C-alpha positions in Angstrom: -91.8 197.1 43.7 -91.7 194.3 46.2 -89.3 194.7 49.0 -86.7 192.0 49.8 -84.7 191.6 52.9 -81.6 189.4 52.9 -81.2 187.0 55.8 -77.5 187.4 56.3 -77.3 184.7 59.0 -78.7 182.3 56.5 -76.2 183.3 53.8 -73.4 183.0 56.4 -74.4 179.5 57.2 -74.7 178.5 53.6 -71.3 180.0 52.8 -69.8 178.2 55.7 -71.4 174.9 54.6 -70.1 175.3 51.0 -66.6 175.8 52.3 -66.7 172.7 54.5 -68.2 170.4 51.9 -65.8 171.7 49.3 -62.7 170.7 51.2 -60.9 167.8 49.5 -59.2 165.3 51.8 -56.4 163.5 50.0 -54.7 161.7 52.9 -55.9 160.7 56.4 -53.5 158.1 57.7 -54.5 156.7 61.0 -57.5 159.0 61.2 -55.3 161.9 61.9 -58.4 164.1 61.4 -60.7 165.2 62.8 -59.0 166.6 65.9 -60.3 165.1 69.1 -62.2 167.3 71.4 -59.9 169.1 73.9 -56.9 168.4 71.7 -53.9 170.7 71.5 -52.8 172.0 68.1 -49.5 173.5 67.0 -50.1 175.8 64.1 -47.2 176.2 61.6 -46.7 178.4 58.6 -46.7 182.2 58.2 -49.8 182.0 56.0 -51.8 181.0 59.0 -51.6 184.8 59.8 -52.8 185.9 56.3 -55.7 183.9 55.0 -56.3 184.0 51.2 -60.1 184.5 51.0 -59.8 184.8 47.2 -57.4 185.4 44.3 -56.5 188.6 42.5 -59.3 188.5 39.9 -62.5 190.4 40.0 -63.7 188.3 42.9 -60.8 189.5 44.9 -62.1 193.1 44.6 -65.1 192.3 46.7 -64.9 194.4 49.9 -66.2 192.2 52.7 -67.3 193.5 56.1 -65.2 190.7 57.7 -63.1 187.7 56.8 -62.6 184.8 59.1 -59.2 183.1 58.5 -58.3 179.6 59.6 -56.3 180.8 62.6 -59.1 183.2 63.6 -61.5 180.3 63.6 -59.1 178.1 65.6 -58.7 180.8 68.2 -62.4 181.1 68.6 -62.9 177.3 69.0 -63.7 176.4 72.6 -63.0 172.7 72.2 -59.4 173.1 71.0 -56.3 174.8 72.5 -53.5 176.3 70.5 -49.8 176.4 71.3 -49.5 180.0 72.2 -45.7 180.0 72.5 -45.4 178.9 68.8 -47.8 181.6 67.7 -45.8 184.2 69.6 -42.6 183.2 67.8 -44.4 183.6 64.4 -45.9 186.9 65.4 -42.5 188.3 66.4 -40.9 187.1 63.1 -43.7 188.6 61.0 -43.2 191.9 62.7 -39.7 191.9 61.1 -40.9 190.2 57.8 -44.4 191.8 57.0 -46.6 190.6 54.3 -45.2 191.6 50.9 -47.7 193.7 49.0 -45.5 193.7 45.9 -46.2 196.5 43.4 -49.9 196.8 44.2 -53.2 195.0 43.3 -52.6 192.2 40.7 -48.8 192.3 41.3 -48.7 190.7 44.7 -46.1 187.8 44.9 -47.7 184.4 44.4 -46.4 183.3 47.7 -44.9 184.9 50.8 -41.5 184.2 52.4 -41.8 181.3 54.9 -40.2 181.6 58.3 -37.2 179.2 58.6 -38.1 176.4 61.0 -36.0 176.2 64.3 -35.5 173.5 67.0 -37.4 175.7 69.4 -40.4 175.8 67.1 -40.3 172.0 66.7 -40.8 171.6 70.5 -44.4 172.6 70.0 -44.9 169.5 67.8 -43.8 167.2 70.5 -46.2 168.7 73.1 -49.3 168.8 70.8 -51.8 166.3 69.6 -51.7 167.7 66.1 -49.3 169.8 64.1 -51.2 171.9 61.5 -49.2 173.3 58.6 -50.8 176.0 56.5 -49.5 176.6 53.0 -50.9 179.5 50.9 -50.9 180.7 47.3 -52.8 183.6 45.8 -54.3 183.2 42.3 -55.0 185.3 39.3 -55.0 185.5 35.5 -51.9 184.9 33.4 -49.8 183.8 36.3 -51.2 180.5 37.7 -49.2 177.3 37.6 -45.7 178.5 36.6 -43.3 175.6 37.0 -41.2 177.3 39.6 -40.9 177.6 43.4 -43.4 179.7 45.1 -45.9 179.1 42.3 -46.9 175.6 41.3 -44.0 174.2 43.4 -43.2 174.6 47.0 -40.3 176.8 48.0 -37.3 175.3 49.7 -38.4 176.8 53.1 -41.9 175.3 52.7 -40.4 171.9 52.0 -38.1 172.1 54.9 -41.0 173.1 57.2 -43.1 170.1 56.2 -40.1 167.7 56.3 -39.0 168.7 59.8 -42.5 169.0 61.3 -43.4 165.5 59.9 -40.3 164.1 61.5 -41.0 165.7 64.9 -44.8 165.1 65.1 -46.8 162.0 65.4 -49.7 163.6 63.6 -49.2 166.2 60.9 -51.9 167.7 58.7 -51.1 170.1 55.8 -53.8 172.5 54.7 -53.6 174.1 51.3 -55.1 177.6 51.1 -54.8 177.8 47.4 -56.9 178.7 44.3 -55.8 175.7 42.2 -53.9 172.5 42.5 -50.1 172.6 43.2 -47.3 170.1 42.9 -47.9 167.2 45.3 -44.8 165.0 45.1 -43.8 166.1 48.6 -46.7 164.1 50.0 -44.9 160.9 49.0 -41.6 162.2 50.2 -42.5 163.5 53.6 -45.6 161.5 54.4 -47.8 163.9 56.4 -50.7 161.9 58.0 -53.4 164.2 56.5 -53.5 166.5 53.5 -56.5 168.8 52.9 -57.2 171.2 50.1 -59.2 174.0 51.7 -59.0 176.3 48.7 -59.9 180.0 49.1 -63.2 180.1 50.9 -64.3 183.7 51.1 -65.2 185.5 54.3 -66.5 182.4 56.0 -63.6 180.3 54.9 -61.9 179.8 58.3 -65.2 178.7 59.9 -65.9 176.2 57.2 -62.4 174.7 57.5 -62.8 174.5 61.3 -66.0 172.5 60.9 -64.0 169.9 58.9 -61.0 169.9 61.3 -63.3 169.3 64.3 -65.5 166.8 62.6 -68.7 168.8 62.6 -68.7 168.2 58.9 -67.0 165.3 57.2 -65.2 166.4 54.0 -66.9 165.3 50.8 -65.3 167.5 48.2 -63.8 165.9 45.0 -60.9 166.9 42.8 -62.0 168.8 39.7 -58.5 168.2 38.3 -56.2 165.3 37.8 -53.1 165.7 40.0 -50.2 164.3 38.0 -46.7 163.5 39.4 -45.1 166.4 37.6 -46.4 169.5 35.8 -44.5 168.3 32.7 -46.9 165.4 32.6 -49.7 167.7 31.5 -49.6 167.9 27.6 -50.6 171.5 27.7 -47.5 172.5 29.6 -45.3 172.8 26.6 -47.5 175.6 25.1 -48.6 177.3 28.3 -47.7 181.0 28.5 -46.8 181.6 24.8 -47.5 185.2 24.1 -48.1 184.7 20.4 -50.2 181.6 20.0 -51.4 178.4 21.6 -51.7 174.9 20.1 -54.5 172.8 21.6 -52.8 169.6 20.5 -54.6 167.6 23.2 -57.9 168.4 21.5 -60.7 166.7 23.5 -58.1 164.8 25.6 -57.9 167.4 28.4 -57.3 166.5 32.0 -58.6 163.1 33.0 -59.6 162.3 29.4 -55.9 162.4 28.6 -54.5 160.6 31.6 -57.1 157.8 31.7 -56.7 157.1 27.9 -52.9 157.5 27.5 -51.0 158.0 30.7 -52.6 156.3 33.7 -49.2 155.8 35.3 -48.6 159.5 35.5 -51.5 160.1 37.9 -50.9 160.8 41.6 -54.5 161.6 42.5 -57.2 161.0 39.9 -60.0 163.3 38.8 -63.0 163.1 41.2 -61.0 161.8 44.1 -61.6 162.8 47.7 -61.7 160.9 51.0 -64.1 161.2 53.9 -63.9 160.4 57.6 -66.0 157.4 56.9 -66.2 154.7 54.2 -68.9 154.0 51.6 -69.8 151.1 49.4 -71.3 151.9 46.0 -73.3 149.3 44.0 -74.2 150.7 40.6 -76.0 149.4 37.6 -77.6 150.4 34.3 -81.3 149.9 34.6 -82.6 150.7 31.2 -83.6 153.4 28.7 -86.4 155.8 29.4 -89.5 155.2 27.2 -88.5 151.6 26.5 -89.9 148.4 28.1 -86.7 147.7 30.0 -86.7 151.3 31.2 -89.5 150.7 33.7 -87.0 151.3 36.5 -87.8 155.0 36.0 -91.0 154.5 37.9 -89.2 153.6 41.1 -86.0 155.7 40.6 -86.3 159.3 39.5 -83.2 161.1 38.3 -81.7 163.7 40.6 -83.2 166.5 38.5 -86.6 164.9 38.8 -87.0 164.0 35.1 -85.6 162.0 32.3 -85.4 162.6 28.6 -87.4 160.1 26.5 -84.3 158.5 25.2 -82.1 158.8 28.3 -80.0 156.0 29.7 -81.1 155.3 33.3 -78.7 154.2 36.0 -78.9 153.8 39.8 -76.4 153.5 42.6 -77.0 152.2 46.1 -74.7 154.0 48.5 -74.1 152.6 52.1 -72.1 154.2 54.8 -70.0 151.3 56.0 -67.9 153.3 58.4 -68.4 154.8 61.8 -68.8 158.5 61.1 -71.7 160.3 59.4 -70.9 161.7 56.0 -71.9 162.4 52.4 -70.6 160.8 49.2 -70.4 162.0 45.6 -71.2 159.3 43.1 -70.0 159.7 39.5 -71.1 158.1 36.3 -68.6 157.7 33.4 -69.1 156.4 29.9 -66.6 154.7 27.6 -67.8 155.4 24.0 -66.8 153.3 21.0 -63.8 154.6 19.2 -65.6 154.6 15.9 -64.2 157.0 13.2 -63.8 159.9 15.5 -61.9 158.5 18.5 -62.9 159.1 22.1 -61.4 159.2 25.6 -61.4 156.0 27.7 -63.8 157.8 30.0 -66.1 160.8 30.0 -68.0 162.1 33.0 -71.8 162.2 32.2 -73.5 162.5 35.6 -72.9 162.9 39.3 -74.9 163.3 42.5 -74.3 163.7 46.2 -76.0 161.8 48.9 -77.7 163.3 51.9 -75.7 162.9 55.2 -75.7 159.2 55.9 -75.4 157.8 59.4 -73.3 154.7 59.9 -75.1 151.8 58.3 -77.6 154.0 56.4 -78.1 153.6 52.7 -79.5 155.8 49.9 -80.4 155.1 46.3 -79.2 157.7 43.8 -80.7 157.7 40.3 -79.2 159.1 37.1 -80.6 160.0 33.7 -78.1 160.5 31.0 -79.6 162.0 27.8 -78.4 160.5 24.6 -77.1 163.9 23.6 -74.5 163.6 26.3 -73.1 160.5 24.5 -72.6 162.3 21.2 -69.2 163.2 19.6 -68.5 166.2 17.4 -67.4 165.5 13.8 -65.3 168.6 12.7 -63.8 166.8 9.7 -66.7 165.1 8.1 -65.2 161.6 8.4 -68.6 160.2 9.5 -70.2 161.7 6.4 -71.9 164.4 8.6 -69.5 167.4 9.0 -70.1 169.9 11.8 -72.6 167.5 13.5 -72.8 165.9 16.9 -73.3 162.2 16.1 -73.9 159.0 18.1 -71.5 156.5 16.5 -72.6 152.9 16.3 -71.3 150.6 18.9 -71.3 149.6 22.6 -71.5 152.3 25.2 -70.1 151.1 28.5 -71.0 152.8 31.8 -69.1 153.0 35.0 -70.1 154.1 38.5 -67.9 155.0 41.4 -66.4 157.8 43.6 -63.7 158.9 41.2 -62.6 158.2 37.6 -60.1 155.5 38.6 -62.2 153.5 41.0 -65.5 153.6 39.1 -66.7 150.0 38.2 -68.5 148.6 35.2 -72.3 149.1 35.6 -73.6 148.0 32.2 -73.6 148.7 28.5 -75.9 149.7 25.7 -75.5 149.2 22.0 -76.5 152.2 19.9 -77.1 152.7 16.2 -75.6 155.6 14.3 -77.6 158.8 14.7 -77.1 162.5 14.0 -77.8 164.2 17.3 -77.4 167.8 16.2 -76.7 169.6 13.0 -74.4 172.6 13.3 -72.1 174.7 11.1 -68.4 175.4 11.0 -67.4 178.3 13.3 -64.0 179.5 14.6 -62.0 176.6 13.3 -58.2 176.9 13.5 -56.6 178.9 10.7 -53.2 177.2 11.1 -52.6 173.5 10.7 -51.1 171.5 13.6 -51.2 167.9 14.9 -53.8 166.8 17.5 -54.1 163.7 19.6 -56.2 160.6 18.9 -56.1 157.1 20.3 -54.4 154.3 18.3 -53.9 150.6 19.2 -53.8 147.3 17.4 -55.7 145.7 20.3 -57.3 148.4 22.5 -58.2 147.5 26.1 -61.5 148.7 27.4 -61.5 150.4 30.8 -63.2 147.4 32.2 -60.3 145.2 31.1 -57.8 147.7 32.5 -59.5 147.4 35.9 -58.8 143.7 36.2 -55.3 144.4 37.3 -56.4 146.6 40.2 -59.6 144.9 41.1 -59.8 143.9 44.8 -57.8 146.9 46.0 -59.5 148.5 49.0 -58.1 151.9 48.2 -60.1 154.3 46.1 -57.2 154.7 43.7 -54.4 152.4 42.8 -52.1 155.4 42.1 -52.8 157.1 45.5 -52.2 153.8 47.2 -48.7 153.5 45.6 -49.7 150.6 43.4 -48.8 150.3 39.7 -51.7 151.4 37.6 -53.2 149.2 34.9 -52.0 149.3 31.3 -53.1 152.3 29.3 -56.1 151.5 27.0 -54.5 153.3 24.0 -51.3 154.7 22.6 -51.1 158.3 21.5 -51.5 159.0 17.8 -51.7 162.2 15.9 -53.7 163.6 13.0 -53.9 167.0 11.3 -56.6 169.2 12.8 -59.2 170.5 10.3 -58.6 174.1 9.4 -60.7 177.0 8.2 -60.8 177.0 4.4 -59.0 179.8 2.5 -61.1 182.9 2.1 -61.1 185.2 -0.9 -59.1 188.4 -0.3 -62.2 190.5 -0.3 -63.7 188.5 2.6 -60.7 189.3 4.9 -60.5 192.1 7.4 -58.0 194.8 6.3 -57.0 195.4 10.0 -56.6 191.8 11.3 -56.4 189.8 8.1 -59.0 187.4 9.7 -62.2 186.3 7.9 -64.9 188.9 8.3 -67.6 186.3 8.6 -67.5 182.7 9.6 -71.2 182.5 9.8 -73.6 184.8 8.0 -74.0 188.1 9.9 -71.6 187.3 12.7 -68.3 189.2 12.6 -65.4 187.0 13.5 -62.4 189.3 13.2 -63.1 191.2 16.4 -62.6 194.6 14.8 -65.1 197.4 14.8 
C-alpha cells in the first residue's frame, strides 16, 4: 500500500482561503472596510468570546486540535490594536453570565444572552477607528429559522447594541457568525456602514475573517439565498415545522425562482449578491451553439470545465476590475425559458464561474457552456404529451449575465424546437392532492422588459439600493398537483398503507 502524508500547513492555508473567499459583504458604505493598517478596533458582542466554528449537526462533532475565533485572530494581528478596556468589561460580565450549554449536545440555545450596552462601553466607539459588532447563532436540524427572537430574528438586546453603537461610532461593521441567513430589516433601520456574513468557518474561521477585515483578501462570496424583507415573505413559511406533513405548494418556484417571478418587491438582498472592495464591469454575450457554424467561438473560448457538449449554448463574459483594489468576481448566467405548457421561473441559474484575482484595470474573459439538458423542464402531468419526461419546450430562450440574479443583463437568445431530453418514469409522486404555483398573466413581461425600469442604476441591486423594483413578470396562479394513482389493496403495505412498489423492484413504503 502506498503511504500518504498530509501536508497540514497546506490544508490550513486552503481552509483559511475558503473562509475568506466565502464571506459575503452586503454593505460597505464609505469603504468602512478594510480596516486601515494601525487602526484601533472596538470589539462588541459577547459572541466575540465564543466563536461558532460549526452548528450542532454531525459536522459539529468533529474534534479539532484547535479553533481560531475572530477575536483570537484580531488579538494575534500585529497591524491592529484592540480596545482592551472594552474587552475587560465583557470578560468581567461573562464571568457572571457564562456560556449557556443548555441541556447538552443538540439542545444548546440558538443564541446566547447579550450583555446590555452601557455608556461606558460606548466610549470605546468614540476612541476607535472601527466598531466591530459580532452576532452569533448556532445551527442544527429541525430548529433553524424559527420566526422568533434569538433564532431568525435578533433579540432586543442585540438590536439595542447595534442601534447605540451605530449612533456612537463613525464606522460600524456587523459580522454575522451564523450558519444560515437571518432577518436583516435592522440594516435599513440602524444603518451600520458595513455588514458581513462570515458564516461558521471551522477551525481556521477567525484567520479567514481577519484576512477580509485587513484587506489581505477582498470578499467575493455570494448569497446562496434570497434575503427577503420578512420571513413571512417566503411561501414555505406557512408550512414549516408541521410535524405531520408538508405541502410543497411553491413547486419549482423555490427561493429566487419565486421572488424574481412573482414578488420582486419583497427582496432585500437578491440571490447571488455580494459586494467587493473594488468594482467590476461585466460585458456578456451569447456567442453560439457548439457544433454549429455560429458556434465557432468555442475555438477561442473554452468553458470553465474545459469542454462543451455538442449541443451546448456558448456564452462569454469579459470582466474588468474598474476599481482600485485587487479582487475576484463571480459571474452568473441565468436563462428565461418560454412559459410553454409547463410554466417556468422568470430566471434559472445555469452556470457560474469565478475570475482569478484581478489587479485594478486588469480584464479576464470567462467562457460558459450550458448543455441543452440544463434548459429542459420536467413534465409530471403529461400536458406536453410526454409524461415523466424532461422536455425542451418550443420557444425563445433568453440568457442573462451578471453578478447576481437582479443585476444580470440580457446577453442573447436562442430559439429552440420541441424535444424530449430524457425519458423517465413516475416515482414518489404526492399521494394527497394540493394546489401548486404556476405563473399566469394576460401580458407577461420578460425579465429584459422588467429591467428597463432599473437600467442605469450603478448599484448591483435596485432593492439593496432602496429603489422600487420593477414590475413582477407574472402573477401567481395555482393548479392541482398530479398525484400517485390509486393502487389495488393488495399492492399496499400492511404496516404503512403506502404503495409497496412505485417502480419495479424498488420498495417505496420504507418498511422492512
